[in-house]
C-alpha positions in Angstrom: 0.0 0.0 0.0 2.8 2.3 1.0 4.5 1.6 -2.5 1.5 2.5 -4.3 1.1 5.7 -2.5 4.7 6.5 -3.2 4.3 5.8 -6.9 1.1 8.1 -7.0 3.0 10.9 -5.2 5.9 10.6 -7.6 3.5 10.7 -10.6 1.9 13.9 -9.3 5.3 15.5 -8.7 6.5 14.7 -12.2 3.4 16.1 -13.7 3.5 19.3 -11.6 7.3 19.8 -12.6 6.7 19.2 -16.3 6.7 22.4 -18.3 3.3 23.5 -19.7 2.9 23.6 -23.3 0.0 25.1 -25.4 -0.3 24.5 -29.1 -2.5 26.3 -31.6 -3.1 25.4 -35.3 -5.1 26.9 -38.1 -5.5 25.8 -41.7 -8.0 25.4 -44.6 -9.6 22.7 -46.7 -10.5 23.9 -50.2 -12.9 22.0 -52.4 -14.7 22.7 -55.7 -18.3 21.6 -56.3 -20.8 21.8 -59.1 -24.0 23.6 -58.5 -25.5 20.3 -57.4 -23.1 20.1 -54.5 -21.1 17.1 -55.7 -17.4 17.5 -55.1 -15.3 17.7 -58.3 -11.9 16.5 -59.0 -9.7 19.5 -59.9 -6.1 20.3 -60.8 -4.0 22.9 -59.1 -1.7 24.8 -61.6 1.8 25.4 -60.5 1.4 29.1 -61.3 -1.4 30.0 -59.0 -2.2 32.5 -56.2 -1.1 30.2 -53.2 2.6 29.8 -54.4 5.1 29.4 -51.7 8.6 30.9 -51.0 11.5 28.9 -52.6 12.8 27.7 -49.3 9.6 25.6 -48.6 10.5 21.8 -49.0 8.6 19.6 -51.4 7.6 22.1 -54.1 9.2 19.9 -56.7 6.9 17.0 -56.0 4.6 16.2 -58.9 2.0 15.1 -56.4 1.2 18.8 -55.8 -0.3 19.1 -59.2 -2.3 15.9 -59.2 -6.1 16.2 -59.7 -7.7 15.6 -56.3 -10.9 16.6 -54.5 -9.5 18.6 -51.8 -6.5 20.9 -51.2 -5.4 21.1 -47.5 -3.9 24.6 -47.7 -1.5 26.1 -45.1 -1.9 24.4 -41.8 0.3 26.3 -39.3 1.3 25.2 -35.8 2.2 27.7 -33.1 3.8 26.9 -29.8 3.5 28.5 -26.4 5.8 26.6 -23.8 6.8 27.8 -20.4 10.4 27.3 -21.2 12.7 26.2 -24.0 12.8 22.5 -24.7 12.7 19.7 -27.3 9.3 19.0 -29.0 8.2 16.3 -31.6 5.3 16.8 -33.8 3.6 14.2 -36.0 0.8 14.7 -38.6 -1.0 12.2 -40.7 -3.2 13.2 -43.5 -5.6 10.3 -43.9 -6.9 9.8 -47.5 -4.2 12.3 -48.6 -0.6 13.3 -48.8 1.4 16.0 -47.2 3.2 17.7 -50.1 5.0 20.7 -48.9 6.6 21.5 -45.4 8.8 23.9 -43.5 11.1 23.5 -41.6 12.2 20.1 -42.9 10.7 17.1 -41.1 12.7 14.0 -39.9 10.8 11.7 -42.1 10.4 11.5 -45.8 7.2 12.5 -47.6 5.7 9.6 -49.5 2.6 9.2 -51.6 -0.3 8.3 -49.2 -1.2 8.9 -45.5 2.4 8.5 -44.3 3.1 10.2 -41.0 5.3 13.3 -41.2 7.5 13.9 -38.1 9.3 17.0 -37.0 11.7 17.2 -34.1 13.3 20.4 -32.9 13.7 22.9 -30.1 11.4 25.7 -29.0 13.3 28.9 -28.2 11.8 32.3 -27.1 10.4 34.7 -29.7 13.3 37.0 -29.2 16.1 34.6 -29.5 18.6 36.4 -31.7 20.3 33.4 -33.1 17.1 31.7 -34.1 15.7 34.8 -35.5 18.7 35.1 -37.8 17.9 31.6 -39.2 14.4 32.5 -40.3 14.6 32.9 -44.1 13.5 36.2 -45.5 10.4 36.7 -47.7 10.7 40.0 -49.6 7.5 41.9 -49.9 6.0 41.4 -53.3 8.0 38.4 -54.0 6.5 35.0 -54.8 4.7 33.6 -51.8 4.8 36.8 -49.7 1.4 35.9 -48.2 3.3 33.1 -46.4 5.0 35.6 -44.2 1.7 37.0 -42.9 1.6 33.9 -40.7 4.7 35.1 -38.8 2.9 38.2 -37.3 2.3 36.4 -34.0 4.6 38.1 -31.5 4.1 35.6 -28.6 4.7 32.4 -30.6 7.9 30.6 -29.8 10.4 29.7 -32.6 10.7 26.2 -33.8 14.4 25.3 -34.6 15.7 22.3 -36.1 18.5 20.8 -38.2 18.3 19.4 -41.7 20.9 16.8 -43.1 21.1 16.4 -46.7 23.5 15.3 -49.6 24.7 18.0 -52.0 25.0 17.3 -55.8 28.7 16.9 -55.1 27.7 14.0 -52.7 28.7 15.8 -49.5 26.6 15.4 -46.4 25.6 18.9 -45.0 23.7 19.8 -42.0 21.8 23.0 -42.2 20.0 24.8 -39.3 16.4 26.0 -39.9 14.0 28.0 -37.9 10.5 29.3 -38.2 7.8 31.0 -36.1 5.7 27.9 -36.7 5.6 24.5 -38.4 4.0 24.7 -41.8 2.7 22.0 -44.1 0.3 21.5 -46.9 -1.3 18.6 -48.7 -3.8 17.1 -51.3 -6.4 14.5 -50.6 -9.8 12.9 -51.1 -11.6 13.2 -47.9 -13.8 16.3 -48.4 -15.5 18.0 -45.4 -18.9 16.7 -44.6 -20.7 20.0 -45.4 -22.4 20.0 -48.7 -23.4 23.3 -50.5 -25.8 23.5 -53.5 -26.3 26.7 -55.6 -29.4 27.2 -57.7 -30.1 29.6 -60.6 -31.6 32.2 -58.2 -28.4 32.4 -56.2 -30.1 30.2 -53.5 -27.7 28.3 -51.3 -28.6 25.0 -49.5 -26.4 23.7 -46.9 -26.6 20.0 -45.6 -24.4 17.3 -44.2 -24.2 13.6 -44.2 -22.5 13.5 -40.8 -23.3 14.1 -37.1 -20.7 16.9 -36.8 -22.4 20.4 -36.4 -21.3 23.3 -38.6 -22.2 26.3 -36.5 -20.4 29.2 -38.3 -21.2 29.5 -42.1 -21.1 32.4 -44.5 -21.5 32.8 -48.4 -19.7 35.2 -50.6 -20.0 36.2 -54.2 -17.4 38.2 -56.0 -17.7 39.8 -59.4 -14.8 42.0 -60.5 -14.4 44.7 -58.0 -17.8 44.1 -56.4 -19.1 41.6 -53.9 -21.9 40.6 -51.5 -22.1 38.2 -48.6 -24.4 36.8 -45.9 -24.3 34.6 -42.9 -25.9 31.2 -43.3 -28.0 28.9 -40.9 -26.0 26.5 -38.7 -26.0 22.9 -39.8 -26.6 20.6 -36.8 -26.5 17.1 -38.3 -27.7 14.9 -41.1 -31.2 14.8 -39.8 -31.8 18.6 -40.1 -34.1 19.5 -43.0 -32.1 21.8 -45.4 -33.3 25.3 -46.2 -32.4 27.5 -49.1 -31.1 30.9 -48.4 -30.8 33.5 -51.1 -27.5 35.4 -51.5 -29.0 38.7 -52.6 -28.7 42.3 -51.9 -26.8 45.0 -53.7 -23.3 44.4 -55.0 -20.8 46.6 -53.1 -17.1 47.5 -53.4 -15.1 44.3 -52.8 -12.8 46.3 -50.3 -15.9 47.3 -48.2 -17.2 43.7 -48.1 -13.7 42.3 -47.4 -13.5 44.4 -44.1 -16.9 43.2 -43.0 -16.0 39.5 -43.6 -12.6 40.0 -42.1 -14.3 41.3 -38.9 -16.6 38.2 -38.9 -13.7 35.9 -39.3 -11.8 37.7 -36.5 -14.6 37.2 -34.1 -15.4 33.7 -35.1 -11.7 32.4 -35.2 -10.9 33.9 -31.8 -14.3 32.4 -30.4 -13.0 28.9 -31.5 -9.7 29.4 -29.6 -7.2 31.2 -31.6 -5.5 34.4 -30.3 -6.3 37.7 -31.9 -2.9 37.7 -33.4 -3.3 34.3 -34.9 -6.7 35.0 -36.3 -5.4 38.2 -37.9 -2.5 36.3 -39.4 -4.8 33.7 -40.9 -7.0 36.3 -42.5 -4.0 38.3 -43.8 -2.5 35.1 -45.3 -5.7 34.3 -47.3 -7.5 37.6 -47.9 -6.5 37.8 -51.6 -7.9 34.4 -52.6 -10.7 34.2 -49.9 -12.3 37.6 -50.4 -11.2 38.9 -53.9 -11.1 35.9 -56.1 -14.0 35.9 -58.7 -16.7 33.4 -57.9 -19.2 32.1 -55.4 -18.0 30.3 -52.2 -19.1 29.1 -48.8 -16.9 29.2 -45.8 -17.5 27.1 -42.7 -15.4 26.7 -39.5 -15.0 22.9 -39.2 -15.7 20.9 -36.1 -12.4 19.9 -34.4 -13.6 16.4 -34.1 -13.7 16.1 -37.8 -10.2 17.7 -38.3 -8.8 15.2 -35.7 -10.3 12.2 -37.5 -9.0 13.4 -40.9 -5.8 15.0 -39.8 -4.5 13.3 -36.6 -1.9 15.4 -34.8 0.3 14.3 -31.9 2.7 16.5 -29.9 5.4 15.3 -27.5 5.4 16.5 -24.8 1.6 16.4 -24.7 0.2 20.0 -24.6 -2.0 21.0 -21.8 -4.2 22.7 -24.5 -4.4 21.9 -28.2 -6.5 24.3 -30.4 -7.1 23.3 -34.0 -9.3 25.9 -36.0 -9.7 24.8 -39.7 -11.8 26.6 -42.3 -13.6 24.8 -45.2 -13.7 26.8 -48.4 -16.4 25.3 -50.7 -16.0 26.8 -54.1 -19.2 26.7 -56.1 -19.8 26.8 -59.8 -22.8 28.9 -60.8 -25.5 27.0 -62.9 -25.2 29.7 -65.7 -21.3 29.3 -65.9 -21.8 25.5 -66.2 -24.2 26.0 -69.1 -22.1 28.5 -70.8 -18.9 26.4 -70.5 -20.8 23.3 -71.9 -22.2 25.4 -74.7 -18.7 26.8 -75.6 -17.1 23.4 -75.7 -19.6 21.9 -78.1 -19.7 25.0 -80.4 -17.4 24.5 -83.4 -17.3 28.4 -83.9 -16.2 29.1 -80.1 -12.8 30.1 -79.2 -11.1 30.2 -75.8 -11.9 33.7 -75.0 -15.5 32.4 -74.3 -14.1 30.1 -71.6 -11.8 32.9 -70.3 -14.9 35.2 -70.0 -16.3 32.9 -67.3 -13.3 33.8 -65.1 -13.0 30.4 -63.5 -9.3 31.0 -62.7 -7.5 28.1 -61.0 -10.8 26.1 -60.9 -11.2 25.9 -64.7 -10.1 22.3 -65.0 -12.6 21.1 -62.3 -15.3 23.2 -64.1 -14.5 21.2 -67.3 -15.5 18.1 -65.4 -18.8 19.7 -64.4 -19.4 20.9 -67.9 -19.0 17.3 -69.2 -21.6 16.1 -66.7 -24.0 18.9 -67.8 -23.6 17.9 -71.4 -24.1 14.3 -70.5 -27.3 15.1 -68.8 -28.5 17.0 -71.9 -27.8 14.0 -74.0 -29.7 11.6 -71.7 -32.6 13.9 -71.5 -32.7 14.2 -75.4 -32.3 10.5 -75.8 -35.3 9.7 -73.6 -37.3 12.5 -75.3 -36.6 11.0 -78.7 -37.4 7.5 -77.3 -40.8 8.8 -76.0 -41.7 10.6 -79.3 -41.0 7.4 -81.1 -43.2 5.3 -78.9 -46.0 7.8 -79.3 -45.8 7.6 -83.0 -45.8 3.8 -82.9 -48.9 3.7 -80.6 -50.7 6.3 -82.9 -50.5 4.0 -86.0 
């Protein structure tokens, strides 16, 4: 009995002496859907708005450009320990592949849901030596949006070493440091939220899961004008969907951008991010979230769903782990689906008719939807001809 008491007392002592650690993470899952809500396979061009600085590892992987259903864009992990020390982080993207990272992990990135592991040291935000190792991202350069994630003054610096072989076959060890751990990937496991868009700009949200989606908004951008609205919370798969119209006057996109930024700031901090983290996330994605032409739905994802799809382990185990991910559901308007299908079957059409639709980096996925639309037309026409033939036969 005495031995058991001593073991229990020792466990309490060790727990009390262990340094506290708090970890915060944010990221996005981007999907493309036809107006019917079905997710489309789409291809991400190498020259696109979310390019990364040259120092990020993995950008040469052809996996990045593979057609997939979902892009896991820019998860960023911040650390808040009580004191400097070693930390190991492991992320596994189930039904997907982690394609780009910084700093370099201790494991290789392979096709499929292979765990990616980082091991390094957490040092204070003002550590001069670590700060000198953080690579510069010049303003206006490729991937300068990446640097916005660094604007979190209280986050500690993750420092690690990378051993690699040079073209001259020399083994070199390089020190790396960053204000966070960054990674990105591509996969097939789309968020459970489904968004449909009708010809009257009516948006219908539903889900096939039991995970609630409490915070949802819709945004439409046309050129320099935009409009947006909040959408009803989706509780679970048993909720009867309702259609909500995205109407109202189009206003200057910068004006709308400020309003949505304020909504995101309040919503992200409400889910557990610090004010600086929320602002960094918004600044990282404001160009593509709020200014890219098109119609989209944003939803803050349930952490339970994120934990299932993207398990994350941290050693030492943090006292608090906050994971806030946003689903971006890009929707193709019915009129654009029809116009694209028309252009592709019109012998007199040229590519300017496709460019006029301003589908941007989602054009390849929109092609898949246009093929579906044309197929539906052909099936409808076939059955109509079949019905007409049957009527003529019975009339004889």
